[in-house]
C-alpha positions in Angstrom: 0.0 0.0 0.0 2.8 2.3 0.9 4.5 1.4 -2.4 1.4 2.4 -4.4 1.1 5.7 -2.7 4.7 6.4 -3.3 4.1 6.2 -7.1 0.7 8.1 -7.1 2.0 11.5 -6.2 4.6 11.7 -9.0 1.9 10.6 -11.5 -0.4 13.3 -10.4 2.4 15.9 -10.8 3.1 14.7 -14.3 -0.6 15.2 -15.2 -0.6 18.7 -13.8 2.5 19.6 -15.8 0.9 18.2 -18.9 -2.2 20.3 -18.4 -0.1 23.5 -17.8 1.9 22.8 -20.9 -1.3 22.3 -23.0 -2.7 25.5 -21.5 0.5 27.4 -22.4 0.5 26.0 -26.0 -3.2 27.0 -26.5 -4.4 30.2 -24.8 -1.2 31.1 -22.9 0.8 31.8 -26.1 -2.1 33.6 -27.7 -2.5 35.8 -24.6 1.1 36.9 -24.9 0.7 38.1 -28.5 -0.6 41.7 -29.5 -4.3 41.9 -30.1 -6.9 44.4 -31.3 -10.6 44.7 -30.5 -13.5 44.4 -32.9 -15.8 47.4 -32.6 -19.2 48.4 -33.8 -19.7 51.9 -35.0 -18.8 54.3 -37.8 -16.1 53.6 -40.3 -14.9 56.0 -43.0 -13.1 54.8 -46.1 -10.5 57.6 -46.6 -7.3 58.5 -48.4 -4.8 60.6 -46.5 -2.6 63.1 -48.4 -0.4 66.1 -47.6 -0.5 69.4 -49.5 0.0 73.1 -49.4 -2.5 75.9 -48.9 -3.1 78.3 -51.7 -5.6 81.1 -52.4 -8.4 80.3 -54.8 -8.0 83.7 -56.4 -4.7 85.4 -56.8 -3.2 88.2 -58.9 0.1 87.2 -60.6 2.9 89.7 -60.7 5.3 89.3 -63.6 8.7 90.7 -64.5 8.7 93.7 -66.9 9.7 93.7 -70.5 13.4 93.5 -71.2 16.1 90.9 -71.3 18.3 92.2 -68.5 15.8 92.4 -65.6 17.9 92.3 -62.4 16.1 92.6 -59.2 17.3 95.7 -57.3 14.8 95.6 -54.4 12.0 93.4 -53.2 9.3 94.1 -50.6 9.3 91.7 -47.7 7.2 88.6 -48.3 4.1 88.5 -46.3 3.6 92.3 -46.4 0.0 93.4 -46.8 -0.2 96.0 -49.6 -2.7 98.4 -51.1 -3.1 99.4 -54.7 -0.1 101.5 -55.9 2.3 100.2 -53.2 5.8 99.4 -54.6 6.5 95.7 -54.7 9.8 95.4 -56.6 12.4 97.6 -58.3 14.6 96.4 -61.1 18.0 97.8 -62.2 17.4 101.0 -64.2 20.9 101.8 -65.4 20.6 100.6 -69.0 17.0 101.9 -69.3 18.0 105.4 -68.1 20.7 105.4 -70.8 18.2 104.4 -73.4 15.8 107.1 -72.3 18.5 109.7 -72.6 19.5 108.5 -76.1 15.8 108.5 -77.2 15.3 112.0 -75.7 18.3 113.3 -77.6 17.1 111.7 -80.9 13.6 113.2 -80.3 14.9 116.6 -79.6 17.0 116.4 -82.8 14.0 115.3 -84.8 12.0 118.2 -83.3 14.7 120.6 -84.2 14.9 119.2 -87.8 11.1 119.7 -88.0 11.3 123.3 -86.9 14.2 123.9 -89.3 12.2 122.4 -92.1 9.3 124.6 -91.4 11.4 127.7 -91.3 13.3 126.8 -94.5 10.2 125.9 -96.3 8.5 129.1 -95.3 11.5 131.1 -96.5 11.7 129.3 -99.8 7.9 129.7 -100.3 8.1 133.4 -99.5 10.8 133.8 -102.1 8.7 132.0 -104.7 5.7 134.1 -103.9 7.7 137.3 -104.2 9.1 136.1 -107.6 5.5 135.5 -108.8 4.4 138.9 -107.7 7.4 140.5 -109.7 6.4 138.5 -112.8 2.9 139.6 -112.5 4.0 143.2 -112.3 6.2 142.7 -115.4 3.2 141.2 -117.1 1.1 144.2 -116.3 3.8 146.5 -117.6 4.0 144.5 -120.8 0.3 145.0 -121.3 0.4 148.7 -120.8 3.3 149.0 -123.2 1.5 147.1 -125.9 -1.5 149.4 -125.4 0.7 152.5 -125.7 2.2 151.2 -129.0 -1.1 150.6 -130.7 -0.5 153.5 -133.1 3.2 152.9 -133.5 4.8 151.0 -136.4 4.0 147.4 -136.9 7.5 146.3 -135.9 7.3 148.1 -132.6 3.8 146.6 -132.0 5.2 143.2 -132.8 8.0 143.7 -130.3 5.5 144.8 -127.6 3.4 141.7 -128.3 6.4 139.4 -127.9 7.3 141.1 -124.6 3.8 140.5 -123.4 3.9 136.9 -124.4 7.2 136.4 -122.5 5.8 138.1 -119.4 2.7 135.8 -119.5 5.1 132.7 -119.7 7.2 134.1 -116.9 4.1 134.4 -114.7 2.9 130.9 -115.6 6.4 129.5 -114.8 6.5 131.4 -111.5 3.0 130.0 -110.6 4.1 126.5 -111.4 7.3 126.9 -109.5 5.3 128.2 -106.5 2.9 125.3 -106.7 5.8 122.8 -106.9 7.5 124.4 -104.0 4.4 124.1 -101.9 4.2 120.4 -102.7 7.9 120.0 -101.9 7.5 121.8 -98.6 4.5 119.7 -97.7 6.3 116.5 -98.4 9.5 117.4 -96.6 7.4 118.7 -93.6 5.4 115.5 -93.5 8.6 113.5 -93.5 10.1 115.6 -90.7 6.9 115.3 -88.7 6.8 111.5 -89.2 10.4 111.2 -88.0 9.6 113.5 -85.1 6.6 111.4 -84.2 8.6 108.1 -84.4 11.3 109.5 -82.2 8.7 110.8 -79.7 7.0 107.3 -79.7 10.4 105.7 -79.1 11.0 108.0 -76.2 7.6 107.3 -74.8 8.2 103.6 -75.0 11.6 104.0 -73.3 10.0 106.0 -70.6 7.3 103.5 -70.1 9.8 100.7 -69.9 11.7 102.7 -67.3 8.5 103.2 -65.4 7.7 99.5 -65.7 10.9 98.6 -63.8 9.0 99.8 -60.7 6.4 97.1 -60.0 3.4 98.4 -58.0 0.4 96.5 -56.6 -2.6 96.4 -58.9 -4.9 95.4 -56.0 -4.9 94.8 -52.2 -3.4 91.6 -50.9 -0.5 89.9 -49.2 2.8 89.4 -51.0 3.8 85.8 -51.7 7.0 85.2 -53.7 7.0 82.7 -56.6 9.7 80.1 -57.1 12.2 80.6 -59.9 15.0 78.5 -61.3 18.3 80.0 -60.2 21.7 78.7 -59.3 20.7 75.1 -60.3 17.8 75.0 -57.9 14.1 76.0 -57.7 13.7 78.6 -55.0 11.9 81.8 -54.2 13.0 85.0 -55.9 15.7 87.1 -54.1 17.3 90.5 -54.5 20.0 90.3 -57.2 18.3 87.6 -59.2 17.9 88.0 -63.0 14.6 87.0 -64.5 13.1 86.9 -68.0 10.4 89.3 -69.2 6.9 88.1 -68.3 8.2 85.6 -65.7 5.9 85.4 -62.6 7.8 86.6 -59.6 5.1 87.0 -56.9 1.4 87.0 -56.4 -1.2 88.8 -54.3 -3.6 86.1 -53.1 -7.1 86.8 -52.0 -7.3 85.6 -48.4 -11.0 85.2 -48.4 -11.0 81.8 -50.1 -8.4 78.9 -49.8 -7.7 75.6 -51.4 -5.2 72.8 -50.8 -3.0 71.7 -53.7 -2.3 68.0 -53.0 -2.0 64.7 -54.9 -2.8 61.0 -54.7 -1.1 58.0 -56.1 -2.4 56.4 -59.3 -3.7 53.4 -57.4 -6.1 55.6 -55.4 -7.3 58.0 -58.1 -10.2 55.7 -59.1 -11.7 56.2 -55.6 -11.8 60.0 -56.0 -14.8 62.0 -57.3 -15.4 65.8 -57.4 -17.5 66.8 -54.5 -16.2 64.2 -52.0 -15.9 65.7 -48.5 -12.4 66.3 -47.1 -11.2 66.8 -43.5 -8.3 69.3 -43.4 -5.9 70.1 -40.6 -3.1 72.7 -40.9 0.3 71.8 -39.4 0.8 75.3 -38.0 -2.8 75.4 -36.5 -3.2 72.1 -34.8 -6.4 73.1 -32.9 -8.1 74.0 -36.2 -10.0 71.4 -38.2 -11.5 72.5 -41.5 -13.8 70.8 -44.0 -13.7 71.1 -47.8 -14.5 69.1 -50.9 -12.6 67.8 -53.9 -12.8 70.5 -56.5 -10.6 69.2 -59.2 -8.8 66.0 -60.2 -6.1 66.3 -62.8 -6.9 64.4 -66.0 -3.3 63.3 -66.5 -0.7 61.8 -64.2 2.7 63.3 -63.5 5.9 62.0 -61.9 6.6 62.8 -58.3 10.2 62.2 -57.1 13.1 60.9 -59.0 14.8 57.7 -60.1 13.7 54.6 -58.2 11.5 56.6 -55.7 9.5 58.2 -58.5 5.7 57.8 -58.3 2.9 58.3 -60.8 0.5 60.8 -59.1 -2.6 62.8 -59.9 -2.9 66.4 -58.7 -6.0 67.2 -56.6 -7.4 70.6 -55.5 -9.4 70.6 -52.3 -11.6 73.7 -51.9 -12.1 74.8 -48.2 -15.6 75.7 -47.0 -14.2 78.7 -45.0 -11.1 80.7 -44.6 -10.6 81.6 -40.9 -8.0 84.0 -39.7 -4.5 82.6 -39.5 -4.5 80.7 -42.8 -1.6 81.7 -45.1 -0.6 80.5 -48.5 2.2 77.9 -48.4 1.2 76.4 -45.1 1.4 72.6 -45.0 -2.0 70.9 -44.7 -3.1 67.3 -44.0 -6.1 66.0 -45.9 -8.4 63.1 -45.3 -10.5 62.5 -48.4 -13.7 60.7 -47.4 -14.8 58.2 -50.1 -17.4 56.2 -48.1 -19.2 56.4 -44.7 -20.6 53.3 -42.9 -22.6 53.5 -39.7 -23.3 50.7 -37.2 -20.8 48.3 -38.7 -18.4 45.8 -37.1 -14.8 46.7 -38.0 -11.4 45.3 -36.9 -7.8 46.4 -37.4 -6.3 45.5 -40.8 -3.5 43.7 -39.0 -6.0 41.2 -37.7 -6.8 39.9 -41.2 -4.8 36.9 -42.7 -4.9 34.8 -45.8 -4.9 31.0 -45.5 -5.0 29.8 -49.1 -8.3 30.9 -50.5 -9.7 31.8 -47.1 -9.7 35.1 -45.2 -9.3 34.4 -41.5 -8.9 36.0 -38.1 -7.3 34.5 -34.9 -9.3 35.1 -31.7 -7.0 36.1 -28.8 -8.5 33.3 -26.6 -7.3 30.6 -29.0 -9.3 28.3 -31.1 -7.4 28.6 -34.4 -8.2 30.6 -37.5 -11.8 31.6 -38.2 -13.1 32.4 -41.7 -14.6 35.9 -42.1 -16.4 37.9 -44.7 -15.0 41.4 -45.3 -16.5 44.7 -46.5 -15.0 48.1 -47.3 -11.6 48.9 -45.9 -10.4 52.2 -44.4 -6.7 53.1 -44.1 -6.2 51.0 -40.8 -9.5 49.2 -40.2 -11.8 47.0 -42.3 -15.5 46.1 -42.0 -16.2 42.4 -41.1 -19.7 41.5 -42.5 -19.7 38.1 -40.8 -17.5 36.0 -38.5 -16.7 38.4 -35.7 -18.7 39.9 -32.8 -18.2 43.4 -31.3 -15.9 43.4 -28.4 -14.0 40.3 -29.5 -10.2 40.5 -29.3 -8.2 39.3 -32.3 -4.5 38.6 -32.7 -2.5 41.1 -34.8 0.2 38.6 -35.6 0.1 35.0 -36.8 0.0 32.6 -33.8 2.3 29.6 -33.7 -0.5 27.1 -33.1 0.7 24.6 -35.6 -2.3 25.0 -37.8 -0.5 27.2 -40.3 3.1 26.5 -39.7 3.5 24.3 -42.7 1.3 26.6 -44.9 3.3 29.3 -46.7 0.1 31.2 -47.5 -0.7 31.5 -43.8 2.3 33.7 -43.2 1.5 36.2 -45.9 1.5 39.9 -44.9 -2.1 41.0 -44.1 -3.6 42.9 -47.0 -6.4 45.4 -47.2 -9.4 44.5 -49.3 -10.3 47.0 -52.0 -13.3 49.1 -51.2 
């Protein structure tokens, strides 16, 4: 009897150890793994993006005409201006020289015009005086012929010839005067045209000189544009040289804002104009704004370089309001809301696994993989239409329960179902 009891207690100990090991292999190991909880409530299917604030309406300010536009002075960025305020000054040295050259040429043309008028008037006066003399000579020839009516025939013939010569002299003087008037008119017109051309060139040079001072056409806040300088894209600075017509700054209207952002090409099919967007501004963390998708670019572009380059589509998000504190260029975070589901059961995406053709979850209390039916997926959670109860805790990593150890598909990275 004593011998039987001596072997009974070690046997009981072995049974207890076996139970503990089984417990550790089942629920104990699962309890040590990270888990997430199934919840019932609202789930939004969203796409998160980052962008930059910009005014909806803005007046662009461009560099003036000319091929040597060097920035001599810039107003401080962020300055609020009124119409007529000076925004930028460009180097005027060459333009001042051109104005002086044009003014000299105009004054010379004006002097030539006055000289032409005086010379023409003098020549015309001489021609008119010559015509008057010829007319007097003609009148004398007529009187002489009348006085010789009773003289000899030869003397009358001589008087007749003198009269004829006087008439021809008058005719020639009249034609000479008429021709001189035409010559004077032509030369005067030419001189006037040259003077007008020089005056126009001077006006243009003066206008170009004036254009080197850029003033505000409207009220607003100064925002510099980026230019390509020194091998990099950066905001304009004093001393930079820019091309004519190149945008250098803008005056945004601070009453309406939008966010310039982009989405990857795999997400663009989920976007539609009018979708609501939650917006937060990095510099104003306590402020949450709402807006909507206003524009989706029709064509993709490349974002980044080399191996990191992505195909993306630009998106504009129009904000519903523009509270104080918003400034162009601020970084903004956007949540584009594609779908909204109320009263649904949803779980973390990390709790979803693939076992061959099945989609499964692993309850935290053990029991092996359970097949589930999924619905729409958000960025970090997914709707479970069947197979999970609210409040149930699910493992976020594959358990080592032996069920999937030999199945390569069971160790696949969890994937989000497409919405």
